[in-house]
C-alpha positions in Angstrom: 2.4 0.7 3.3 5.3 -1.9 3.6 6.6 -4.7 0.4 7.5 -8.3 0.8 9.2 -9.4 -2.7 11.2 -12.5 -2.9 13.2 -12.8 -5.6 14.2 -17.1 -5.3 14.2 -19.7 -3.4 11.0 -18.2 -1.6 10.5 -21.5 -0.1 14.0 -19.9 2.6 12.8 -17.2 5.2 16.1 -15.7 4.3 15.2 -15.2 0.9 12.5 -12.2 2.2 12.8 -9.2 1.9 10.9 -6.3 3.5 10.7 -2.6 2.3 9.3 0.1 4.0 7.2 2.4 1.5 5.7 5.2 3.1 3.1 5.9 6.0 2.3 5.4 8.4 -1.7 6.7 8.7 -3.8 7.0 11.0 -6.3 4.4 10.0 -9.2 5.9 12.2 -9.7 8.1 10.1 -11.2 6.6 7.2 -14.2 6.7 6.0 -17.3 5.2 8.1 -19.6 4.0 5.3 -22.3 1.6 5.5 -20.4 -1.8 5.5 -16.9 -0.1 7.5 -13.9 1.8 7.3 -13.7 1.7 3.4 -10.0 3.9 1.1 -11.7 3.3 -1.7 -11.5 1.1 -5.1 -8.5 2.2 -6.2 -5.5 0.7 -4.8 -3.7 -1.7 -7.0 0.3 -3.6 -7.7 1.4 -3.7 -11.7 4.5 -4.8 -12.0 6.9 -3.6 -15.7 10.2 -5.6 -15.2 11.9 -5.0 -11.7 9.8 -2.8 -10.3 6.4 -3.2 -9.2 3.6 0.4 -9.0 1.4 0.4 -5.8 -1.1 2.6 -6.0 -3.8 3.1 -2.9 -5.7 5.3 -0.2 -4.0 6.7 2.8 -6.6 8.6 5.5 -6.0 12.5 5.1 -7.3 13.5 8.2 -9.6 16.6 6.7 -12.7 15.5 6.6 -13.2 17.9 3.1 -11.6 15.1 1.2 -10.6 12.6 3.1 -8.6 10.0 2.1 -5.8 10.7 -1.0 -4.3 8.3 -3.5 -0.5 7.1 -3.5 1.7 5.9 -5.9 5.3 4.2 -5.3 7.8 2.3 -7.8 9.8 -0.2 -5.3 12.2 -2.6 -5.9 12.2 -7.0 -5.3 
């Protein structure tokens, strides 16, 4: 999971910043559904002040619990 942010002058390539938030995980272990492999419907991104909170699914490799939801707070 990576975040790519820009605070100002976003037309300039040097203004962008990448942050590694978590991972990697094995996407091949994401459960197979009738429409393909899905991590789930519970993903999102919320801004608050100078920070963001991301919620997302990751594969676990455990057949009894194939996907966990994780959250991370990061700033721009």
